[in-house]
C-alpha positions, 0 to 999 in steps of 0.5 A: 500500500502507498499514498499517491497524494495527500491534501491536508485539511484546511483550518476549520475542517473539524475532525478531518485531517486530510484527503488522500489518494492511495494505491491499495494493491498494485493496480487498485487505486482509491481516490478522495479518501478521508482521514479523520481523528476519531474518538479511538484514533485515526479513521479512514473513510471512502467517498460517498456515492448516492448516499452510501459508501463507494468503498469500505475497508477491513479494519486492518486495511483501514489501520494501515491506510490511516498510519500511512496517511498520518506519516504523509501529513507529518512529512508534509507530503503535499504531492498531487 
């Protein structure tokens, strides 16, 4: 897994820390994921589609994505 691009949330975005794009496995990319500071730690959410989730993740996958995104934000990887 790897972060392709990360966009830190602007001030006033509440609990949202960043939006990002990631390659989940080689050849499978997810765009506009949201990194949120939840009550129990960072959480990752996929974009919505027609009022529902466009993509969901198993907890272990979401945890890895959250950690990678947090590291990218800390490094200030404002890549697009």
